[in-house]
N, C-alpha and C positions, 0 to 999 in steps of 0.2 A: 854702579855705586858712585855717588858724588865724591869729589876730591876732599871736601870738608868732612864727610862721614868717614872716608878712608883714613884721614888724619886722626880723627877722634878714636877710631878703633885701634890704630897703631899705638896711640898714646896709652890706651887702656891696657893693651897687651904688654907694652913695655913696662907699665907700672906693676903688672902681675909678675913679670919676670924678675923684677928687682926685689920682690919679697924674699927670695932665697939669698939675695946678696946682702941683706941687712946684717949688721954686726950683731952677733949674739950677745945677750946680756947675761952676765955671770949669775949663778945662784946666790952668791953673797950679796950682790946688788939687789936682786929681786926680793929676797927675804930679809932685807935689812930691818932691824927691830923698829926703826923710826916710822915705818909705814906698813908693818906686817901685823896681822892678828892671827891667833888660833881660834877657829870657829868650832865649837863643840855642839854637834848636832844630835838632839834627841837622847842624850845620855841621862835618862830619867828613870825613875823606879819602874814605871809601867813597861818600859822597854828592856831594862838591864838588870832588874833585881827580882829574885825569887818572890813570887806572889803578885808580880805585876801583871796587868790584864793581858798584854801582848806577850810578855815573857813566858808566861805559863803555857801558852798555846804554841808559840813559835820557836822558843829557844830549845831545840832538840840537842844542841851541843853547848851547854851553858859555859863550859870552859873557854870557848872561843870569845864569848861576850866578856867574861871576866878578864881574860888576857888583854882585850882591847881597852877596858877600863883602866887596868894597871899601866898600860903603855901611854895612854893619854895623860894620866896623872903624872907620869914621869916626864913627859914632854912639857907639860904645863909648868911643873916645878922648875925645870931648866929655863923655860921661856921667861918666867918671872924675873930671873936673875939678869936677863938682858933687857928688861923693860918692855917686852912684847905684850901687846894688849890681849886679854882673854875675853872672848865674846861667846855667850851661850845662846844657841837657837833652841828655844823650848817649845815643843808642841803643846798646844792646849785646845780644849774643847769646852763648850758650855754644858751644864747639866741637861739631861734628857735629850741629848743630841740636837739641841736647838739650832746649832750653827752648821750642822752637817747635811749636805744635800743627799737626796735619795741615792744618787749614783755612788757616792762615797760609802754610804751604808751598805749598798749592794756589794761593793768591793770588799768590805770587811767580812761580810757574810760568806761570799763565794770563796774567799781566801781562807775560811775557817778560823778567822781571828775574832769573830764576834757572833753570838747567837741571840743576845738580848741587850737592851740598852745599857745595862750595868757593865757590859764588856767594853764599852767605848773607853779608849785610853785617855789619860792626861786631862781629866776634868779639872779645871782651874781650882786651885786651893786644896786639892786632895794630896795624899801621900804619893800617889802615882805620878802626879804632875811635878813633883820635886826632883831636883837633880840628885843623882846617886851620892851617897855619903863621901866616897873617895874623891869626888870632884866638886865639892861645895864651893860656890862662888865666894870670892873675897870682896871686900868693900869697894875696891877700885875696878872690879870687873863689870862688864856690861851684859845684862840679861834681857833678851828680847823674846817675847811670846809671839808665836806665829801658828798658823793653822793649816798649812799646806805641806805637801811632800817637797815641793820646791820652796825653800825658805824665803825666797824673794817675792813669791807670788802673793799679792794682797797684804804685804807686811811693810814695816818700816825698816827692814834690814838694810836695803841699799842706802836709804837716807842716812841712817846712823853711821854706817861704815864710811861714807863720804865725809860726813861732818867730823869724824874722828881721824880723817886723813889716811885711811887705809887704802893701799893700792894692791897689796898681796894678801891672800887668805890661805891659811893652812887648814884644810877641811878635815875634820875628824868625826868619828861617831858611828852610829848605827841608823839604819841598816844600809849596807852598801848597795843592795839591789832594790832599794825603795827610795827613801828620802835623801840619802847621800847622793844617789845617782841623779835625782831630780834637781838637787841643789847644785850639783856639778854643772848642769846645763844652765842653771840660773846665773852662776858665776860667769860662765862663758858668754852668755847673752849680754850681761851687764858690763863686760869689758875688764874684769879684774884679772890680774895675774893670780894663779892659785896652784897649790900642790896638795896632794893627799899623801901623808906619811903612811905607808902601807901597814905598818904595825898598829896604827891608831884607827883603823877602819875595819869594821866587822859586819858580817851578815849572818842571818839565821840559818840559811840553807847553803852549805859549802859550794855546791856546783853553781848556784846562782851568784854567790859572792865572786867566784872565779870569773864567771862571765862578765859581771859588772866591772871588775877590776881590769879586764881586758879592754872593755869599752873606754874606760877612763885612763888607760895606760899612758897617754901622752903627758899626763899631769901627776903620775905616781912617782914618788921618790921614797927614800928611807929616812928614818929619824936621824941616823948618824950623819948623813949628808947635810941635813938642815942645821944640826948643832955645829958641825964643822964650819958651815957658812956663817953662823952667828959668831963663832970664835974668831973667824977671820976679820971681823969688824974691830976686835980688840977692845970692845966697850961692854962693861957690865953696868947694870943699874946700880945707883948708889944705895 
């Protein structure tokens, strides 16, 4: 091995070793209201309300979904008092599955979530596409339509968050073992700081929810810790 290559390798190893020596950033700094948003993923009628196309087939424990809606509503109410931005990631599809590739249709069918085209969720403009009543957007909120499990894929999510000066995302919504998990990796790939308040994330299948939360555990925290961090800033929105 040449001396030049040995030097480069030693430099790279040294840089990796220094990662653990970096000064940790406090939660209060990371979730400061000036650069933080709450992202509400797929909390729409078709996913979270009785009669919804996915809800009626997948929500075997409706009380779990209802609890998550209540907790997200509570967190959003508090977040507004600190001036934290609220962003909705809304799933949408076109009528007659015009935008859905065959592989996605097969996924829905094999998962038992659809047997006919009418079962496709969140057709734009329908009741199922709307955000649940308890979480209706306010005039200053940001609502982004997207059509993927990973909310960053093929959407304007990353562009909008960066324009808004968002550095940290508090990811909430359903389902933990589907779109939330996909968006978790989207956030990671795009370089955001992010957390999942555990009370504000739900899944339709309890064992899959637990497995997903274990995968995402490095970024899981509690609502109380986030609110304490906001209180530490000492600033409320006027």
